[in-house]
C-alpha angles and dihedrals in degrees: 000000000000093000091058092053095051117087125218093240092061095055121090115238120220089251092057092051093051091050094052092047091050093051091049092050092049091050092050091047092050091049092047091048093052092052099044109118117235095025116136093243093051093048091051091051091049092050091049091050092047092049091050091049092050092047090049092047092048091050091050093048091049091052091048092049091049091049091047091048091050090049092051090048091050092048091048091050090048092049091047091050091047091050091048091049091049092048091049092048091048092049091048091050091048091049092049091048092049090048092050091048091048091049091048091049091048091048092049091047091050091048091049091048090048091049091048091049090048091050092048090049091051092049091047091048090051090049091049091050091048091049094050094042112080115216116243116226126187114255096244139085093281092050093046092052093047093049090047091051091053092051091045090052091056090051096042094244110155124228143111135230091249095050093048095044093048094053094044091054091051096045104039109356086240096303110138090196095054117132134182111222100168111052127088092271091057090047088054091052097252105097122188112255142186136016096325097029099239122172122235099252091050092045092052093047096050099033112136119223114249095039128095121275090229120107090209093056102107097216095043090047094051096045095047092045092049090047089053093046091050090053094047105029105017094250142003085250088071094056115096102158142019109327 
């Protein structure tokens, strides 16, 4: 029944079967040939693949090296710029510090100069006041001796309070109006007068400017007598008897 339903065109002829088998065999052979190790075609393909891999690897390495080099260059530039900025900041800070120190030193110097000038002015003012203010001495033997000593000091005439007082007490007992009317000087018309019993010619010769021209004036008498004693004996302190 089946044979009757199958047409002749659907059946494979012997020739068709042989052709299909041949094509299949050829395909298998071609496939087997292309995969056979050691064959010339396979070696060529392997070499081509290897060469391509090497070229690709070299290209990748070159790119990586270039990128690494660029990164190093960028880092170096950054570090250089950072170092320059730090050096500049340090130099600026040092300059500012030096400027501040110089300003402080100048300010201190100006303050010191101002203080010194103020001190000199105060000293000068005190000296001026002292010069214009006349010292007040008591009108007694103590005051006369002290005033005489101040005048003697200005004129570099030596003598001490003790030396002057001692000789006054011996010569006149402290009486500024004392006079000797019996010694040789009195006989010659030039009696000794005053606290230290000085004669007129000696008084006139050793009189000190600024004191009275009167032998009886206690201060003028003391200063002139001490001036004479300094010239003859070195100081009134060295006089212990009539002189």
